[in-house]
A tleap script that builds the chain and sets N, CA, C and O, in Angstrom:
source leaprc.protein.ff14SB
mol = sequence {
  NMET GLU LEU ASP LYS LEU VAL HIE GLN PRO
  THR ARG LEU ARG ILE PHE ALA HIE LEU TYR
  ALA ASN GLY GLU THR SER PHE THR ASP LEU
  THR ALA ALA LEU GLU ILE THR GLU GLY ASN
  LEU ALA SER HIE ILE ASP ARG MET GLU ASP
  ALA ASP CYS VAL ALA VAL GLU LYS ARG PHE
  VAL ASP ASP THR PRO GLN THR ALA TYR ARG
  LEU THR GLU ARG GLY GLU GLU LEU PHE GLU
  ASP HIE ILE HIE THR LEU GLU ALA LEU ILE
  ASP GLY LEU GLU THR ASP THR CGLU
}
set mol.1.N position { 0.842 -1.181 0.000 }
set mol.1.CA position { 0.000 0.000 0.000 }
set mol.1.C position { 0.884 1.239 0.000 }
set mol.1.O position { 1.861 1.337 0.742 }
set mol.2.N position { 0.513 2.163 -0.843 }
set mol.2.CA position { 1.287 3.393 -0.917 }
set mol.2.C position { 0.389 4.586 -0.594 }
set mol.2.O position { -0.748 4.666 -1.059 }
set mol.3.N position { 0.914 5.503 0.203 }
set mol.3.CA position { 0.170 6.704 0.560 }
set mol.3.C position { 0.350 7.761 -0.516 }
set mol.3.O position { 1.448 7.945 -1.042 }
set mol.4.N position { -0.725 8.447 -0.837 }
set mol.4.CA position { -0.689 9.524 -1.823 }
set mol.4.C position { 0.025 10.723 -1.206 }
set mol.4.O position { -0.439 11.272 -0.206 }
set mol.5.N position { 1.141 11.132 -1.790 }
set mol.5.CA position { 1.945 12.222 -1.228 }
set mol.5.C position { 1.217 13.556 -1.237 }
set mol.5.O position { 1.485 14.408 -0.390 }
set mol.6.N position { 0.298 13.752 -2.180 }
set mol.6.CA position { -0.461 15.002 -2.210 }
set mol.6.C position { -1.297 15.125 -0.938 }
set mol.6.O position { -1.359 16.192 -0.327 }
set mol.7.N position { -1.933 14.032 -0.549 }
set mol.7.CA position { -2.814 14.048 0.631 }
set mol.7.C position { -2.024 13.867 1.913 }
set mol.7.O position { -2.350 14.482 2.928 }
set mol.8.N position { -0.995 13.040 1.889 }
set mol.8.CA position { -0.292 12.648 3.112 }
set mol.8.C position { 0.568 13.758 3.721 }
set mol.8.O position { 0.857 13.721 4.917 }
set mol.9.N position { 0.978 14.735 2.926 }
set mol.9.CA position { 1.798 15.831 3.459 }
set mol.9.C position { 1.033 16.441 4.640 }
set mol.9.O position { -0.149 16.750 4.490 }
set mol.10.N position { 1.657 16.625 5.800 }
set mol.10.CA position { 0.924 16.987 7.025 }
set mol.10.C position { -0.002 18.204 6.914 }
set mol.10.O position { -1.153 18.133 7.345 }
set mol.11.N position { 0.463 19.294 6.358 }
set mol.11.CA position { -0.397 20.479 6.278 }
set mol.11.C position { -1.553 20.238 5.328 }
set mol.11.O position { -2.691 20.597 5.631 }
set mol.12.N position { -1.276 19.633 4.180 }
set mol.12.CA position { -2.361 19.356 3.232 }
set mol.12.C position { -3.349 18.346 3.811 }
set mol.12.O position { -4.551 18.456 3.572 }
set mol.13.N position { -2.862 17.372 4.563 }
set mol.13.CA position { -3.766 16.412 5.199 }
set mol.13.C position { -4.736 17.137 6.131 }
set mol.13.O position { -5.920 16.806 6.184 }
set mol.14.N position { -4.236 18.111 6.854 }
set mol.14.CA position { -5.103 18.899 7.744 }
set mol.14.C position { -6.112 19.723 6.945 }
set mol.14.O position { -7.264 19.864 7.358 }
set mol.15.N position { -5.681 20.271 5.794 }
set mol.15.CA position { -6.596 21.030 4.937 }
set mol.15.C position { -7.676 20.103 4.388 }
set mol.15.O position { -8.864 20.420 4.451 }
set mol.16.N position { -7.255 18.943 3.841 }
set mol.16.CA position { -8.222 17.965 3.339 }
set mol.16.C position { -9.224 17.606 4.433 }
set mol.16.O position { -10.432 17.627 4.198 }
set mol.17.N position { -8.732 17.277 5.620 }
set mol.17.CA position { -9.604 16.839 6.712 }
set mol.17.C position { -10.579 17.944 7.111 }
set mol.17.O position { -11.764 17.683 7.323 }
set mol.18.N position { -10.086 19.170 7.213 }
set mol.18.CA position { -10.960 20.277 7.616 }
set mol.18.C position { -12.059 20.505 6.577 }
set mol.18.O position { -13.234 20.624 6.925 }
set mol.19.N position { -11.672 20.566 5.310 }
set mol.19.CA position { -12.665 20.810 4.258 }
set mol.19.C position { -13.630 19.639 4.134 }
set mol.19.O position { -14.812 19.846 3.860 }
set mol.20.N position { -13.155 18.430 4.326 }
set mol.20.CA position { -14.015 17.253 4.263 }
set mol.20.C position { -15.056 17.303 5.382 }
set mol.20.O position { -16.235 17.031 5.156 }
set mol.21.N position { -14.618 17.647 6.566 }
set mol.21.CA position { -15.513 17.660 7.730 }
set mol.21.C position { -16.434 18.872 7.762 }
set mol.21.O position { -17.573 18.776 8.218 }
set mol.22.N position { -15.938 20.023 7.275 }
set mol.22.CA position { -16.674 21.277 7.446 }
set mol.22.C position { -17.256 21.859 6.170 }
set mol.22.O position { -18.030 22.814 6.228 }
set mol.23.N position { -16.902 21.309 5.026 }
set mol.23.CA position { -17.405 21.862 3.773 }
set mol.23.C position { -16.717 23.175 3.437 }
set mol.23.O position { -15.599 23.439 3.880 }
set mol.24.N position { -17.398 23.988 2.653 }
set mol.24.CA position { -16.805 25.242 2.191 }
set mol.24.C position { -16.350 26.100 3.364 }
set mol.24.O position { -17.088 26.298 4.329 }
set mol.25.N position { -15.126 26.603 3.268 }
set mol.25.CA position { -14.522 27.385 4.350 }
set mol.25.C position { -13.786 28.568 3.750 }
set mol.25.O position { -13.122 28.436 2.722 }
set mol.26.N position { -13.903 29.720 4.388 }
set mol.26.CA position { -13.209 30.912 3.901 }
set mol.26.C position { -11.712 30.821 4.207 }
set mol.26.O position { -11.280 30.089 5.097 }
set mol.27.N position { -10.948 31.582 3.447 }
set mol.27.CA position { -9.495 31.646 3.635 }
set mol.27.C position { -9.168 32.021 5.078 }
set mol.27.O position { -8.328 31.384 5.715 }
set mol.28.N position { -9.827 33.046 5.585 }
set mol.28.CA position { -9.573 33.533 6.942 }
set mol.28.C position { -9.894 32.468 7.986 }
set mol.28.O position { -9.117 32.242 8.914 }
set mol.29.N position { -11.041 31.819 7.826 }
set mol.29.CA position { -11.426 30.785 8.788 }
set mol.29.C position { -10.481 29.584 8.728 }
set mol.29.O position { -10.183 28.969 9.751 }
set mol.30.N position { -10.013 29.258 7.523 }
set mol.30.CA position { -9.109 28.117 7.377 }
set mol.30.C position { -7.748 28.392 8.006 }
set mol.30.O position { -7.187 27.523 8.674 }
set mol.31.N position { -7.212 29.596 7.798 }
set mol.31.CA position { -5.921 29.915 8.420 }
set mol.31.C position { -6.056 29.913 9.943 }
set mol.31.O position { -5.152 29.457 10.642 }
set mol.32.N position { -7.172 30.415 10.458 }
set mol.32.CA position { -7.380 30.450 11.907 }
set mol.32.C position { -7.566 29.040 12.472 }
set mol.32.O position { -6.975 28.701 13.497 }
set mol.33.N position { -8.376 28.227 11.815 }
set mol.33.CA position { -8.664 26.882 12.313 }
set mol.33.C position { -7.412 26.010 12.316 }
set mol.33.O position { -7.207 25.215 13.234 }
set mol.34.N position { -6.577 26.158 11.291 }
set mol.34.CA position { -5.389 25.310 11.184 }
set mol.34.C position { -4.144 25.956 11.782 }
set mol.34.O position { -3.090 25.327 11.878 }
set mol.35.N position { -4.278 27.219 12.184 }
set mol.35.CA position { -3.162 27.977 12.768 }
set mol.35.C position { -1.927 27.919 11.873 }
set mol.35.O position { -0.834 27.560 12.310 }
set mol.36.N position { -2.137 28.287 10.597 }
set mol.36.CA position { -1.036 28.363 9.631 }
set mol.36.C position { -1.019 29.751 9.007 }
set mol.36.O position { -2.014 30.473 9.048 }
set mol.37.N position { 0.114 30.113 8.433 }
set mol.37.CA position { 0.232 31.437 7.838 }
set mol.37.C position { -0.540 31.493 6.523 }
set mol.37.O position { -0.822 30.467 5.905 }
set mol.38.N position { -0.867 32.694 6.120 }
set mol.38.CA position { -1.579 32.892 4.856 }
set mol.38.C position { -0.757 32.374 3.680 }
set mol.38.O position { -1.297 31.735 2.777 }
set mol.39.N position { 0.544 32.645 3.688 }
set mol.39.CA position { 1.412 32.188 2.607 }
set mol.39.C position { 1.501 30.676 2.538 }
set mol.39.O position { 1.488 30.096 1.453 }
set mol.40.N position { 1.591 30.037 3.699 }
set mol.40.CA position { 1.648 28.582 3.752 }
set mol.40.C position { 0.349 27.984 3.211 }
set mol.40.O position { 0.381 27.047 2.414 }
set mol.41.N position { -0.775 28.518 3.636 }
set mol.41.CA position { -2.063 28.032 3.150 }
set mol.41.C position { -2.166 28.228 1.644 }
set mol.41.O position { -2.565 27.313 0.925 }
set mol.42.N position { -1.811 29.407 1.166 }
set mol.42.CA position { -1.931 29.704 -0.264 }
set mol.42.C position { -1.111 28.738 -1.110 }
set mol.42.O position { -1.578 28.282 -2.153 }
set mol.43.N position { 0.111 28.420 -0.671 }
set mol.43.CA position { 0.944 27.520 -1.475 }
set mol.43.C position { 0.366 26.105 -1.509 }
set mol.43.O position { 0.411 25.445 -2.548 }
set mol.44.N position { -0.173 25.636 -0.389 }
set mol.44.CA position { -0.766 24.298 -0.368 }
set mol.44.C position { -2.071 24.257 -1.165 }
set mol.44.O position { -2.341 23.283 -1.867 }
set mol.45.N position { -2.871 25.306 -1.057 }
set mol.45.CA position { -4.118 25.370 -1.824 }
set mol.45.C position { -3.805 25.377 -3.321 }
set mol.45.O position { -4.496 24.718 -4.098 }
set mol.46.N position { -2.776 26.113 -3.732 }
set mol.46.CA position { -2.383 26.129 -5.152 }
set mol.46.C position { -2.066 24.723 -5.636 }
set mol.46.O position { -2.497 24.324 -6.718 }
set mol.47.N position { -1.324 23.979 -4.848 }
set mol.47.CA position { -0.961 22.602 -5.223 }
set mol.47.C position { -2.206 21.724 -5.319 }
set mol.47.O position { -2.339 20.918 -6.240 }
set mol.48.N position { -3.108 21.886 -4.366 }
set mol.48.CA position { -4.342 21.102 -4.373 }
set mol.48.C position { -5.246 21.496 -5.535 }
set mol.48.O position { -5.900 20.644 -6.137 }
set mol.49.N position { -5.281 22.782 -5.846 }
set mol.49.CA position { -6.102 23.246 -6.971 }
set mol.49.C position { -5.530 22.718 -8.290 }
set mol.49.O position { -6.286 22.299 -9.167 }
set mol.50.N position { -4.210 22.735 -8.436 }
set mol.50.CA position { -3.572 22.201 -9.642 }
set mol.50.C position { -3.905 20.726 -9.847 }
set mol.50.O position { -3.970 20.257 -10.983 }
set mol.51.N position { -4.113 20.000 -8.764 }
set mol.51.CA position { -4.434 18.577 -8.829 }
set mol.51.C position { -5.947 18.337 -8.905 }
set mol.51.O position { -6.403 17.197 -8.814 }
set mol.52.N position { -6.721 19.413 -9.072 }
set mol.52.CA position { -8.176 19.339 -9.156 }
set mol.52.C position { -8.802 18.725 -7.905 }
set mol.52.O position { -9.765 17.964 -7.992 }
set mol.53.N position { -8.246 19.063 -6.746 }
set mol.53.CA position { -8.761 18.542 -5.478 }
set mol.53.C position { -9.542 19.582 -4.690 }
set mol.53.O position { -10.329 19.238 -3.808 }
set mol.54.N position { -9.329 20.839 -5.004 }
set mol.54.CA position { -10.028 21.897 -4.280 }
set mol.54.C position { -10.549 22.922 -5.291 }
set mol.54.O position { -9.887 23.254 -6.274 }
set mol.55.N position { -11.755 23.408 -5.011 }
set mol.55.CA position { -12.343 24.470 -5.825 }
set mol.55.C position { -12.205 25.779 -5.061 }
set mol.55.O position { -12.427 25.837 -3.851 }
set mol.56.N position { -11.839 26.815 -5.779 }
set mol.56.CA position { -11.640 28.129 -5.177 }
set mol.56.C position { -12.721 29.060 -5.700 }
set mol.56.O position { -12.926 29.164 -6.909 }
set mol.57.N position { -13.411 29.734 -4.792 }
set mol.57.CA position { -14.444 30.680 -5.192 }
set mol.57.C position { -14.126 32.044 -4.602 }
set mol.57.O position { -13.990 32.202 -3.389 }
set mol.58.N position { -14.012 33.018 -5.483 }
set mol.58.CA position { -13.763 34.400 -5.047 }
set mol.58.C position { -15.042 35.185 -5.241 }
set mol.58.O position { -15.657 35.144 -6.307 }
set mol.59.N position { -15.438 35.903 -4.198 }
set mol.59.CA position { -16.676 36.678 -4.251 }
set mol.59.C position { -16.555 37.894 -3.345 }
set mol.59.O position { -15.574 38.051 -2.618 }
set mol.60.N position { -17.558 38.743 -3.402 }
set mol.60.CA position { -17.602 39.902 -2.521 }
set mol.60.C position { -18.726 39.709 -1.514 }
set mol.60.O position { -19.850 39.360 -1.873 }
set mol.61.N position { -18.402 39.943 -0.246 }
set mol.61.CA position { -19.376 39.885 0.828 }
set mol.61.C position { -19.339 41.246 1.504 }
set mol.61.O position { -18.321 41.629 2.081 }
set mol.62.N position { -20.445 41.977 1.435 }
set mol.62.CA position { -20.503 43.347 1.963 }
set mol.62.C position { -19.358 44.197 1.412 }
set mol.62.O position { -18.663 44.877 2.166 }
set mol.63.N position { -19.169 44.153 0.106 }
set mol.63.CA position { -18.134 44.908 -0.605 }
set mol.63.C position { -16.706 44.535 -0.211 }
set mol.63.O position { -15.765 45.266 -0.520 }
set mol.64.N position { -16.544 43.410 0.465 }
set mol.64.CA position { -15.219 42.944 0.857 }
set mol.64.C position { -14.923 41.648 0.102 }
set mol.64.O position { -15.740 40.728 0.096 }
set mol.65.N position { -13.742 41.579 -0.538 }
set mol.65.CA position { -13.425 40.337 -1.245 }
set mol.65.C position { -13.249 39.181 -0.259 }
set mol.65.O position { -12.659 39.331 0.810 }
set mol.66.N position { -13.778 38.030 -0.654 }
set mol.66.CA position { -13.661 36.839 0.189 }
set mol.66.C position { -13.362 35.640 -0.709 }
set mol.66.O position { -13.966 35.477 -1.769 }
set mol.67.N position { -12.438 34.820 -0.277 }
set mol.67.CA position { -12.093 33.599 -0.991 }
set mol.67.C position { -12.510 32.418 -0.134 }
set mol.67.O position { -12.237 32.375 1.066 }
set mol.68.N position { -13.179 31.455 -0.769 }
set mol.68.CA position { -13.632 30.258 -0.054 }
set mol.68.C position { -13.165 29.025 -0.811 }
set mol.68.O position { -12.969 29.059 -2.026 }
set mol.69.N position { -12.991 27.939 -0.073 }
set mol.69.CA position { -12.499 26.681 -0.633 }
set mol.69.C position { -13.441 25.554 -0.263 }
set mol.69.O position { -14.082 25.567 0.788 }
set mol.70.N position { -13.506 24.578 -1.157 }
set mol.70.CA position { -14.224 23.337 -0.875 }
set mol.70.C position { -13.537 22.227 -1.653 }
set mol.70.O position { -12.925 22.471 -2.693 }
set mol.71.N position { -13.641 21.022 -1.148 }
set mol.71.CA position { -13.072 19.891 -1.866 }
set mol.71.C position { -13.921 19.586 -3.089 }
set mol.71.O position { -15.148 19.669 -3.045 }
set mol.72.N position { -13.263 19.238 -4.165 }
set mol.72.CA position { -13.960 18.762 -5.349 }
set mol.72.C position { -14.313 17.292 -5.126 }
set mol.72.O position { -13.917 16.700 -4.122 }
set mol.73.N position { -15.043 16.719 -6.045 }
set mol.73.CA position { -15.353 15.293 -5.951 }
set mol.73.C position { -14.060 14.485 -5.945 }
set mol.73.O position { -13.934 13.518 -5.194 }
set mol.74.N position { -13.105 14.877 -6.777 }
set mol.74.CA position { -11.812 14.181 -6.816 }
set mol.74.C position { -11.094 14.314 -5.475 }
set mol.74.O position { -10.508 13.350 -4.985 }
set mol.75.N position { -11.141 15.514 -4.879 }
set mol.75.CA position { -10.503 15.736 -3.583 }
set mol.75.C position { -11.113 14.868 -2.497 }
set mol.75.O position { -10.397 14.307 -1.667 }
set mol.76.N position { -12.444 14.756 -2.503 }
set mol.76.CA position { -13.110 13.901 -1.521 }
set mol.76.C position { -12.708 12.445 -1.720 }
set mol.76.O position { -12.451 11.732 -0.750 }
set mol.77.N position { -12.652 12.001 -2.978 }
set mol.77.CA position { -12.271 10.616 -3.262 }
set mol.77.C position { -10.836 10.335 -2.820 }
set mol.77.O position { -10.565 9.293 -2.222 }
set mol.78.N position { -9.911 11.260 -3.110 }
set mol.78.CA position { -8.520 11.052 -2.695 }
set mol.78.C position { -8.403 10.986 -1.179 }
set mol.78.O position { -7.668 10.152 -0.650 }
set mol.79.N position { -9.120 11.856 -0.475 }
set mol.79.CA position { -9.074 11.851 0.983 }
set mol.79.C position { -9.648 10.544 1.531 }
set mol.79.O position { -9.057 9.937 2.424 }
set mol.80.N position { -10.792 10.105 1.003 }
set mol.80.CA position { -11.399 8.852 1.454 }
set mol.80.C position { -10.472 7.667 1.169 }
set mol.80.O position { -10.330 6.780 2.011 }
set mol.81.N position { -9.844 7.645 -0.006 }
set mol.81.CA position { -8.892 6.584 -0.333 }
set mol.81.C position { -7.724 6.579 0.654 }
set mol.81.O position { -7.255 5.523 1.076 }
set mol.82.N position { -7.269 7.772 1.010 }
set mol.82.CA position { -6.159 7.894 1.962 }
set mol.82.C position { -6.552 7.314 3.319 }
set mol.82.O position { -5.779 6.586 3.941 }
set mol.83.N position { -7.748 7.641 3.763 }
set mol.83.CA position { -8.240 7.122 5.045 }
set mol.83.C position { -8.341 5.593 4.992 }
set mol.83.O position { -7.966 4.914 5.947 }
set mol.84.N position { -8.848 5.053 3.879 }
set mol.84.CA position { -8.955 3.591 3.750 }
set mol.84.C position { -7.570 2.941 3.772 }
set mol.84.O position { -7.394 1.869 4.350 }
set mol.85.N position { -6.596 3.585 3.148 }
set mol.85.CA position { -5.226 3.053 3.155 }
set mol.85.C position { -4.675 3.043 4.575 }
set mol.85.O position { -4.066 2.061 5.000 }
set mol.86.N position { -4.888 4.131 5.309 }
set mol.86.CA position { -4.427 4.183 6.705 }
set mol.86.C position { -5.111 3.112 7.548 }
set mol.86.O position { -4.468 2.456 8.367 }
set mol.87.N position { -6.415 2.937 7.345 }
set mol.87.CA position { -7.142 1.913 8.102 }
set mol.87.C position { -6.610 0.521 7.778 }
set mol.87.O position { -6.480 -0.316 8.671 }
set mol.88.N position { -6.300 0.267 6.499 }
set mol.88.CA position { -5.755 -1.034 6.108 }
set mol.88.C position { -4.381 -1.268 6.745 }
set mol.88.O position { -4.059 -2.387 7.145 }
set mol.89.N position { -3.584 -0.216 6.833 }
set mol.89.CA position { -2.276 -0.332 7.487 }
set mol.89.C position { -2.437 -0.672 8.958 }
set mol.89.O position { -1.715 -1.515 9.490 }
set mol.90.N position { -3.385 -0.015 9.614 }
set mol.90.CA position { -3.643 -0.278 11.026 }
set mol.90.C position { -4.153 -1.701 11.216 }
set mol.90.O position { -3.713 -2.412 12.120 }
set mol.91.N position { -5.081 -2.111 10.360 }
set mol.91.CA position { -5.603 -3.480 10.447 }
set mol.91.C position { -4.472 -4.493 10.271 }
set mol.91.O position { -4.451 -5.525 10.941 }
set mol.92.N position { -3.534 -4.199 9.369 }
set mol.92.CA position { -2.398 -5.074 9.155 }
set mol.92.C position { -1.507 -5.162 10.382 }
set mol.92.O position { -0.964 -6.223 10.690 }
set mol.93.N position { -1.358 -4.048 11.078 }
set mol.93.CA position { -0.549 -4.050 12.306 }
set mol.93.C position { -1.226 -4.879 13.392 }
set mol.93.O position { -0.565 -5.620 14.119 }
set mol.94.N position { -2.534 -4.750 13.497 }
set mol.94.CA position { -3.273 -5.504 14.511 }
set mol.94.C position { -3.192 -6.991 14.220 }
set mol.94.O position { -3.086 -7.790 15.150 }
set mol.95.N position { -3.238 -7.381 12.966 }
set mol.95.CA position { -3.143 -8.782 12.564 }
set mol.95.C position { -1.759 -9.339 12.878 }
set mol.95.O position { -1.624 -10.480 13.320 }
set mol.96.N position { -0.729 -8.518 12.644 }
set mol.96.CA position { 0.659 -8.945 12.899 }
set mol.96.C position { 0.937 -9.168 14.377 }
set mol.96.O position { 1.798 -9.976 14.723 }
set mol.97.N position { 0.223 -8.467 15.261 }
set mol.97.CA position { 0.505 -8.571 16.684 }
set mol.97.C position { -0.310 -9.660 17.375 }
set mol.97.O position { -0.104 -9.926 18.559 }
set mol.98.N position { -1.206 -10.275 16.672 }
set mol.98.CA position { -2.051 -11.316 17.296 }
set mol.98.C position { -1.352 -12.650 17.323 }
set mol.98.O position { -1.914 -13.632 17.809 }
savepdb mol mol.pdb
quit
């Protein structure tokens, strides 16, 4: 079993998990929830967007620009596959120790 490096990278894994659990999230809320810098978030989001895993929506809310993110169908599938791989690894460890 091989882990997908796009998803497995620690910061991106946290982004995937947050968006999977919470749905669409604003840039500001995501940086606050994950306690990461704006630049760090932007670089990881760019990588995820290039891989068609995250959708980016820019809009105005009360005349203020706001950027929001959500996982695409592909992003959800990659995250779910990653979780299944981790579960299979854990199950394998439990089998080895019995």
